[in-house]
N, C-alpha and C positions, 0 to 999 in steps of 0.2 A: 644615689650611692652605687659605686661600681662593685659588682659581684665577681667579675673576672675581666679579662681583656676585651671580651666582646658581649658581656651580659651586664645590664644595668637594671636597677629598680628605681622608679620614681614614686615618691611618697608625699602626700599632703597630710601633715600631722597636726592635731590639736594639742599644742604644747601645754595649755592650761589644764586639760583633762587627761593628758598622756594617752591619747588614742589615735589610731590611724583613721583618717577620713576617706582617703582615696589612695589606691595603690595600683601601679601599672608594672607588671612583671616583664622580664625578658629583655630583649635588645631595644631598650627604650631610654630616651634622654630628653631633656628640655632644651630646645633651641633658643627660646626667648620667653621672657616673663615680665609682666608689669603689674603693679598694684595701683589702685585708685587712692587718692589722697585721703578720702573719707574712710579708708580701710574696709570698704564693703565688698569690692570685687577684685579678682585677680584674673588676668588674661594670660593664657599659656599656649605656646606652640610646642607640641610634643612630637618629636621625630621617632620613627620606628626604623632602626637600622642605621648603620653608618654609610651605606650606600643610598643614593637617592631613590626613595620609594614613595612617589607622590600620592599614590592611592591609599597609603596607610597612615601618613602623618595626620595629626589632629589639631585643630584650633579649638581651644576650650575656654569657656568662661566659668569661673568658680565663684559662687556666692559665699563670701567669708562669714557673713552673719548667719545664713541658713546652713552653712557648712556642707555644701553639695554642689555638684556640677549642674549648671542650669542651661548650658549650651555646648554643643559639640558638633563639629563638621569636618569632613575630610579636607585637608589643606596642605600644600607644599610648604614646609617649614624652612627650607634652605634659604638663607639670606633674608630673613624676615625681621622687621622692626615693629614693635607694638607700642601704642600710646592710648591711655585712657584719660578721659576728662576727669576733673577733680572729684565729681560725684559718681563717676563710674558709669554714667548713663550712655556714653558713646565711646566706641572703640575704633581706632584708626590702625590700619595694617598696611605698611609699605612692604611690598614683596616683589621678588623677581618673576618675570614671565618671558617666555620665548617670543621675540618679535618675528624672527624669520627662521623656520626650521632648517632651511637649506644651509645657511652659514652659521647656525647655532648662535645667533646674536641675541643677547638678553637685554632687557631694560627693566624699568620699575613700573608698578601699578599700585594705586591706592585703593583700598577698600575701607569705607566708613559705614558703620552700621550701629544701630541702637542695641544695647545689651538687654533690652526687655522685649517680650513679644509685641508685635509680630517680627521683630528683628529686621526692620527696614534696612536695605543695603543700597549703596551706591558705589560703583567703580569708576575711576578715571585714570588715565595714563599720565605718568610723570616720567619724563626721560631722566634717567639717573644711572650712575655707575656704582653708587653705594646706597645703603639703606640706613636711615635714622629718622625718627619722628617723635614729636612731643607736642602736647597741647599747652597753651599759655595758662598761667594761674587763674585767670578769669574765664577760661575756656572760649575766648573770642577768636583766637588764632590757632592754627595748626601749622607748625614748622616742620619741614621735611627736607632731607637732602635731595638735590636735583642736579641734573646735567653733570658735568665733570667735577665742579668744585663750588656749587652754589647752594644756597638755602632758599627754598621757596616758602612763602607764607600764604596760607589760604584762610579765608573767612570760614570759621567753623560752622556757621549756619547755612550759608549758600554754597560752600565748597569752591567758591571762585578764588583764583589767585589774585592777591592784592599787592604783594611786594616780592622783590627778589634781591638777594644779597650775595655778592661775590665773596666766597670764604676761602676754602682750600680743598685740595683733592682728598679722596678716600676718607670721608667723614664717617666716623663710627658711632658717635653719640652727640645728641643735642639736648641742652637743659636750659630752661628759663630761670632767671633769678626770681625770688619770691615776690618782688614788686612788679615783675613782668616788664622791666625796662631794658634788661640785658639778656643775652644768651651766651652760653659757653659751648664750644664745640671741641671734640677730640678727633684724632686721626689714628690710623693704624701704623703711622710712622712717628708716633710719640709727640705730636704737636697738640697743645691745648691753647685755645684762643677765646677771648671774650669780646663780644660784639654788642653795639647798641642796636636797638630794634628800629627798623624803618617805620614811618618815613622820617627822613632827616631834614632838619630846618636849617636853611642858609642864614648865616650871620654876617 
């Protein structure tokens, strides 16, 4: 909720019992949020301030059953896309990072880690001009925006890239169909498309 032009309050509220579970005051807002399908976890990237303050933004995992924050770390939330597996056991974060400080050139990096201790993490680079990520319904694939206009598919267990699909530039969101056979993409120039999942069979 906006308290003024420059001050916001972020609240996690238990609607069943009408009580506030977590509250962040001040110049604070949510950059990105995702919920697991089993309704157990929420992952939140919370930004502090409207200017880039990478040392104050927070990546948070909230346990919806226990109704408490179970993980928090400093994280740059600008241009972040979050994805949770169906059971919430694994979180994928596609985020910007500075490739070359000299020319201020940015690309994307994937962070994948378990939402339970010891929070095992793995980073790998993905060349991309936009950020979007989602797990397939069976949690076998992770689809992310990559390069200028592609969707890259990674094996969710090995983290190896298995397919690549030419889509369109400036992808903002990716969503799987419930049967996992199709994906839908959107762009920041008002294009929505539906795609079959590779590999494709020649007929």
